[in-house]
C-alpha positions as CSV (number, residue, x, y, z in Angstrom):
1,M,-0.1,0.1,0.0
2,T,1.2,3.4,-0.8
3,T,2.5,5.5,2.1
4,I,0.4,8.8,2.1
5,A,2.2,11.8,3.6
6,S,1.1,14.6,1.2
7,T,-1.1,15.6,-1.7
8,L,1.5,14.5,-4.1
9,D,1.3,10.9,-2.6
10,F,-2.5,11.1,-3.2
11,R,-1.9,12.0,-6.7
12,T,0.5,9.1,-7.2
13,A,-2.1,6.6,-5.7
14,A,-4.9,8.1,-7.7
15,K,-3.0,7.8,-11.0
16,R,-2.3,4.0,-10.2
17,R,-5.9,3.4,-9.5
18,L,-7.8,5.4,-12.2
19,P,-8.3,4.7,-15.9
20,R,-6.2,7.1,-17.8
21,F,-9.2,9.2,-19.2
22,L,-10.2,10.0,-15.7
23,F,-6.8,10.8,-14.2
24,D,-5.8,13.0,-17.2
25,Y,-9.2,14.9,-17.0
26,A,-8.6,15.6,-13.5
27,D,-4.8,16.3,-13.7
28,G,-4.6,18.1,-17.0
29,G,-5.0,21.8,-18.1
30,A,-5.5,24.0,-21.2
31,Y,-3.3,24.2,-24.1
32,A,0.3,23.7,-23.1
33,E,-0.7,23.7,-19.4
34,A,1.8,26.6,-18.6
35,T,-0.8,28.3,-16.3
36,L,-1.5,24.9,-14.6
37,A,2.2,24.7,-13.8
38,S,2.5,28.3,-12.6
39,N,-0.4,28.0,-10.3
40,V,1.6,25.5,-8.2
41,A,5.1,27.0,-8.9
42,D,4.1,30.7,-8.1
43,L,2.5,29.8,-4.9
44,Q,5.4,27.5,-3.8
45,A,7.8,30.5,-4.5
46,V,5.9,32.8,-2.1
47,A,8.6,33.2,0.7
48,L,7.7,33.4,4.4
49,R,9.4,35.0,7.3
50,Q,10.5,32.6,9.9
51,R,10.0,34.1,13.4
52,V,10.8,32.6,16.7
53,L,10.2,32.9,20.4
54,G,6.8,34.5,19.8
55,D,4.5,32.3,22.2
56,V,2.6,30.3,19.6
57,A,1.6,27.6,22.1
58,E,-2.2,28.0,21.2
59,I,-2.9,28.1,17.5
60,D,-6.6,29.2,16.4
61,L,-7.2,27.9,12.8
62,S,-10.9,28.8,13.0
63,T,-12.6,31.6,10.9
64,T,-16.1,32.6,9.8
65,L,-17.2,32.5,6.1
66,F,-20.6,33.9,5.1
67,G,-21.9,33.7,8.7
68,R,-20.8,30.1,9.5
69,A,-18.1,29.6,12.0
70,Q,-15.7,26.7,10.9
71,P,-12.5,25.2,12.2
72,L,-10.4,25.8,9.0
73,P,-10.5,28.6,6.4
74,V,-11.1,25.8,3.8
75,A,-13.9,24.6,1.7
76,L,-14.0,21.8,-1.0
77,G,-14.4,23.3,-4.4
78,P,-16.7,22.2,-7.1
79,I,-15.4,19.4,-9.5
80,G,-17.4,17.9,-12.3
81,I,-18.1,14.2,-12.4
82,G,-16.5,13.6,-9.0
83,G,-18.7,10.5,-8.7
84,M,-16.6,8.8,-11.3
85,Y,-13.5,8.9,-9.2
86,R,-15.1,6.7,-6.3
87,R,-18.5,5.1,-5.9
88,R,-20.9,8.0,-5.4
89,G,-17.9,10.0,-4.9
90,E,-19.4,13.4,-4.2
91,T,-21.4,12.0,-1.3
92,Q,-18.2,10.6,0.1
93,A,-16.3,13.8,-0.2
94,A,-19.1,15.8,1.1
95,R,-19.4,13.5,4.2
96,A,-15.7,14.0,4.9
97,A,-15.9,17.8,4.6
98,N,-19.0,18.1,6.7
99,A,-17.7,15.9,9.5
100,R,-15.1,18.6,9.9
101,G,-17.6,21.3,9.7
102,L,-16.4,22.5,6.4
103,P,-18.5,23.3,3.3
104,F,-18.6,20.9,0.3
105,T,-19.5,22.7,-3.2
106,V,-21.7,20.7,-5.4
107,S,-20.9,21.1,-9.1
108,T,-23.6,21.6,-11.6
109,V,-22.2,18.6,-13.5
110,A,-21.7,16.4,-10.5
111,L,-22.6,12.8,-11.0
112,C,-24.7,12.9,-7.8
113,S,-27.5,15.4,-7.6
114,I,-27.4,17.9,-4.9
115,G,-30.4,16.3,-3.3
116,E,-28.6,12.9,-3.1
117,I,-25.6,14.7,-1.6
118,A,-27.6,16.5,0.9
119,R,-29.3,13.3,2.0
120,A,-26.0,11.6,2.4
121,S,-23.9,14.3,4.1
122,R,-26.3,16.4,6.2
123,G,-23.7,19.2,6.6
124,P,-23.0,22.7,5.1
125,L,-23.2,22.6,1.2
126,W,-22.6,25.2,-1.4
127,F,-23.9,24.9,-5.0
128,Q,-21.9,25.9,-8.0
129,L,-23.8,27.2,-11.0
130,Y,-22.6,27.6,-14.5
131,V,-23.7,30.1,-17.2
132,I,-26.3,28.2,-19.1
133,R,-28.2,29.2,-22.2
134,D,-31.5,28.0,-20.8
135,R,-32.2,30.5,-18.1
136,G,-35.4,28.7,-17.0
137,F,-33.3,25.6,-16.2
138,M,-30.8,27.9,-14.3
139,G,-33.7,29.0,-12.2
140,D,-34.6,25.3,-11.6
141,L,-31.2,24.5,-10.5
142,I,-31.3,27.5,-8.1
143,A,-34.6,26.2,-6.8
144,A,-33.1,22.7,-6.3
145,A,-30.1,24.2,-4.4
146,K,-32.6,26.0,-2.2
147,E,-34.6,22.9,-1.5
148,A,-31.6,20.9,-0.6
149,G,-30.6,23.5,2.0
150,A,-27.4,24.8,0.2
151,E,-26.0,27.8,2.0
152,A,-24.2,29.7,-0.8
153,L,-24.3,29.9,-4.5
154,V,-21.0,29.8,-6.3
155,F,-21.6,31.3,-9.9
156,T,-18.8,30.3,-12.1
157,V,-18.1,33.0,-14.7
158,D,-14.9,31.9,-16.3
159,M,-16.3,29.1,-18.6
160,P,-18.4,30.7,-21.3
161,V,-16.8,28.2,-23.5
162,P,-14.8,25.0,-22.5
163,G,-11.0,25.4,-22.7
164,A,-8.9,23.5,-25.2
165,R,-7.6,20.5,-23.2
166,Y,-5.3,18.5,-25.4
167,R,-4.9,15.6,-22.8
168,D,-8.6,14.8,-23.0
169,A,-8.4,14.0,-26.8
170,H,-5.4,11.8,-26.3
171,S,-6.8,10.0,-23.1
172,G,-10.3,9.0,-24.5
173,M,-12.2,11.6,-22.5
174,S,-13.1,13.1,-25.9
175,G,-12.0,12.5,-29.6
176,P,-12.4,9.5,-31.9
177,N,-13.8,6.3,-30.5
178,A,-13.8,7.7,-27.0
179,P,-16.5,5.5,-25.5
180,L,-14.6,2.2,-26.7
181,R,-11.2,3.6,-25.5
182,R,-12.7,4.3,-22.1
183,V,-14.2,0.8,-21.7
184,L,-10.8,-0.7,-22.7
185,Q,-9.0,1.4,-20.1
186,A,-11.6,0.5,-17.5
187,I,-10.9,-3.3,-18.0
188,G,-7.3,-2.5,-17.2
189,K,-8.2,-1.0,-13.8
190,P,-10.3,-3.8,-12.2
191,G,-10.6,-2.1,-8.6
192,W,-12.0,0.9,-10.3
193,A,-14.2,-0.9,-12.5
194,W,-15.9,-2.9,-9.7
195,D,-16.1,0.0,-7.3
196,V,-17.4,2.7,-9.8
197,G,-17.9,1.1,-13.0
198,I,-20.3,-1.5,-11.7
199,R,-21.2,-0.7,-8.1
200,G,-21.3,3.1,-8.6
201,R,-24.2,3.2,-11.1
202,P,-26.2,5.1,-12.2
203,H,-23.6,7.1,-14.0
204,R,-25.8,10.0,-14.7
205,L,-25.3,13.7,-14.3
206,G,-27.7,13.9,-11.5
207,N,-28.5,17.7,-11.5
208,L,-29.0,17.6,-15.3
209,E,-31.4,14.7,-15.5
210,P,-34.3,17.1,-15.9
211,V,-33.0,18.0,-19.4
212,L,-30.8,15.0,-20.4
213,G,-33.1,12.4,-19.1
214,N,-32.4,9.1,-17.2
215,A,-30.0,8.1,-20.1
216,S,-27.6,10.9,-19.5
217,G,-24.1,10.0,-18.7
218,M,-20.5,10.2,-19.8
219,N,-21.2,10.1,-23.4
220,D,-23.5,13.3,-23.0
221,Y,-21.0,15.1,-20.6
222,M,-18.6,16.7,-23.1
223,G,-21.0,17.4,-25.7
224,W,-23.6,19.1,-23.1
225,L,-20.6,21.4,-21.9
226,G,-19.8,22.7,-25.3
227,A,-23.4,23.2,-26.4
228,N,-25.0,24.8,-23.4
229,F,-22.6,27.3,-22.0
230,D,-23.4,30.9,-22.8
231,P,-20.7,33.5,-23.9
232,S,-23.3,36.2,-24.2
233,I,-23.9,36.8,-20.6
234,T,-23.0,40.3,-19.0
235,W,-22.8,41.7,-15.5
236,R,-26.3,43.0,-16.0
237,D,-27.6,39.4,-16.3
238,L,-26.6,38.6,-12.9
239,D,-29.3,40.9,-11.4
240,W,-31.9,38.1,-11.8
241,I,-29.6,35.6,-10.3
242,R,-29.2,38.0,-7.3
243,A,-33.0,38.3,-7.1
244,A,-33.5,34.6,-7.4
245,W,-31.0,33.6,-4.7
246,D,-31.4,35.3,-1.3
247,G,-28.4,33.7,0.4
248,P,-24.7,34.5,-0.1
249,L,-23.7,34.8,-3.7
250,I,-20.0,33.9,-4.6
251,I,-18.7,34.8,-8.1
252,K,-16.0,32.4,-9.0
253,G,-13.4,32.8,-11.8
254,I,-12.1,36.4,-10.9
255,L,-8.5,37.3,-12.1
256,D,-8.7,41.1,-12.6
257,P,-9.2,43.8,-10.0
258,E,-11.8,45.5,-12.3
259,D,-13.9,42.3,-12.5
260,A,-13.7,42.0,-8.7
261,L,-15.0,45.5,-8.3
262,A,-17.8,44.8,-10.6
263,A,-18.7,41.8,-8.6
264,A,-18.8,43.8,-5.4
265,D,-20.9,46.4,-7.2
266,I,-23.7,44.0,-8.1
267,G,-24.0,42.9,-4.6
268,A,-21.9,39.6,-4.5
269,N,-21.0,38.6,-1.1
270,G,-17.8,36.9,-2.1
271,I,-15.5,36.1,-5.1
272,V,-13.1,33.2,-5.9
273,V,-9.7,34.4,-7.3
274,S,-9.4,31.5,-9.9
275,N,-8.2,30.6,-13.2
276,H,-10.2,27.4,-13.2
277,G,-7.1,25.3,-12.2
278,G,-5.4,26.3,-15.4
279,R,-8.0,24.5,-17.5
280,Q,-9.5,27.5,-19.3
281,L,-7.2,30.3,-20.8
282,D,-3.5,29.2,-20.8
283,G,-1.0,32.1,-20.2
284,V,-3.1,34.0,-17.6
285,L,-1.8,35.0,-14.3
286,S,-1.6,32.3,-11.6
287,S,-4.2,32.8,-8.8
288,A,-1.1,33.5,-6.4
289,R,-0.1,36.4,-8.6
290,A,-3.5,37.8,-9.2
291,L,-4.7,37.6,-5.7
292,P,-2.7,40.6,-4.0
293,A,-4.1,43.4,-6.3
294,I,-7.7,41.9,-6.2
295,A,-7.6,41.7,-2.3
296,D,-6.3,45.3,-2.2
297,A,-9.3,46.3,-4.4
298,V,-12.1,44.6,-2.7
299,R,-11.1,42.8,0.6
300,D,-13.1,45.3,2.7
301,R,-16.3,44.8,0.5
302,V,-16.5,41.1,-0.1
303,T,-15.1,37.8,1.2
304,V,-12.1,36.9,-0.9
305,L,-11.5,33.2,-1.6
306,A,-8.8,31.7,-3.8
307,D,-8.1,28.4,-5.5
308,S,-5.9,26.8,-8.1
309,G,-2.5,25.4,-7.1
310,I,-3.1,24.8,-3.4
311,R,-1.5,21.6,-2.5
312,S,-0.8,21.8,1.2
313,G,-1.7,23.6,4.4
314,L,1.5,25.6,3.8
315,D,-0.2,26.8,0.5
316,V,-3.3,27.7,2.5
317,V,-1.2,29.9,4.8
318,R,0.4,31.5,1.8
319,M,-2.9,32.4,0.1
320,L,-4.2,33.9,3.3
321,A,-1.0,36.0,3.7
322,L,-1.5,37.1,0.0
323,G,-5.0,38.5,0.9
324,A,-7.5,35.7,0.8
325,H,-10.1,35.1,3.7
326,G,-10.2,31.4,2.7
327,V,-9.5,28.9,0.0
328,L,-11.2,26.3,-2.1
329,L,-9.5,22.9,-2.5
330,G,-9.8,21.4,-5.9
331,R,-7.5,18.7,-7.3
332,A,-6.2,18.1,-3.8
333,W,-9.5,16.6,-2.6
334,L,-10.1,14.8,-5.9
335,Y,-6.8,13.0,-5.7
336,A,-7.5,11.9,-2.1
337,L,-11.1,10.8,-3.1
338,A,-9.7,8.6,-5.9
339,A,-6.9,7.2,-3.9
340,R,-8.8,6.2,-0.6
341,G,-12.4,7.5,-0.9
342,E,-14.0,9.2,2.1
343,A,-11.2,8.1,4.3
344,G,-8.7,9.8,2.0
345,V,-10.5,13.1,2.0
346,V,-10.5,12.9,5.8
347,Q,-6.9,12.3,5.8
348,L,-6.3,15.1,3.5
349,L,-8.1,17.6,5.8
350,E,-6.0,16.3,8.7
351,L,-2.9,16.9,6.7
352,I,-4.0,20.4,5.7
353,E,-4.7,21.2,9.5
354,K,-1.3,19.9,10.6
355,E,0.6,21.7,7.9
356,M,-1.2,24.9,8.7
357,R,-0.2,24.7,12.4
358,V,3.4,24.1,11.6
359,A,3.4,27.1,9.1
360,M,1.7,29.5,11.6
361,T,3.9,28.3,14.6
362,L,7.1,29.0,12.5
363,T,5.9,32.4,11.1
364,G,4.9,33.4,14.5
365,V,1.1,33.9,14.1
366,N,-1.3,32.1,16.5
367,A,-4.7,33.0,14.7
368,V,-5.9,32.8,11.1
369,A,-7.1,36.4,11.6
370,K,-3.5,37.6,12.1
371,I,-2.2,36.1,8.8
372,D,-1.3,39.0,6.4
373,R,1.7,40.2,4.3
374,S,3.7,40.8,7.4
375,I,4.6,37.1,7.3
376,L,5.9,37.4,3.8
377,A,9.7,37.6,2.9
378,E,11.6,39.1,0.0
379,R,13.4,36.4,-2.1
């Protein structure tokens, strides 16, 4: 059995267990994957000031996000088809997050519907909504999120069209003979085939069943993404979303201070500084590089979250020092889920907590609220 001591270990274990099309879909980025790489490299290049003898015997990792107190400044971010990585995978990940009092964000294109996840987890859920051409169906999704008790709406604005992801064409996620290639790969991974391929059925996109029907599944997934996202939306169109949703509204996919200001102006409660994990426009700024200017512009007006490139509790502290109030984990929790299911996500969150404690102790801060740029060093 693989020794798991870090997110990189979870990634190694996930690669060993998954069919190639699923691993590459999770692991890959757009075009040459330069932004994917810079998300990690730029964040890890953020230097910290080591301070000593500052009485950090008691470390407080707690914070409050959108009115809910939680033990860590962390939520699990939205990831499509998470249920293909372990049997009913979104329910397992949600239970792991909720057991720690942390939010789990349900993707529009999750395998499990938000209703199924809510029944299985019984903890804080956020719902991620894409820009969809059918505004009536968007309204139906918002209503379903309300009915399931979702506490926040995460409106993703950086995917008016899907990015060009070359790995998917090579792996069988898309491209010629994709269904056959996926079947052949699944045969070569019997553990995954039994757990997910057979016992994890139905392989339907739960939130999309009203429009795709009971036969919806992997063959519909890529096509639906390309056909139904709406590049015509503008900031003015968000007025009806703000009117339809009376809870916290979080705008995800902000990389520019002007867009952050626009989000604040329409009444958003939060933003996520994000480049979609390097999966959309290659060559844009990493989240770590974009975050400071955005935080300076709007941190006093909205809750600033960040994702993309976070692989450890040390990275969480770095993002907080750069100006975020909290972070969303993405690939990190998916690797952990694929490797060890619910127990893997629990272990990941324990690692994040321990690594945050070490980082805060050695930078001389004893509370999340005290993390700021004063703990950063010049390289």
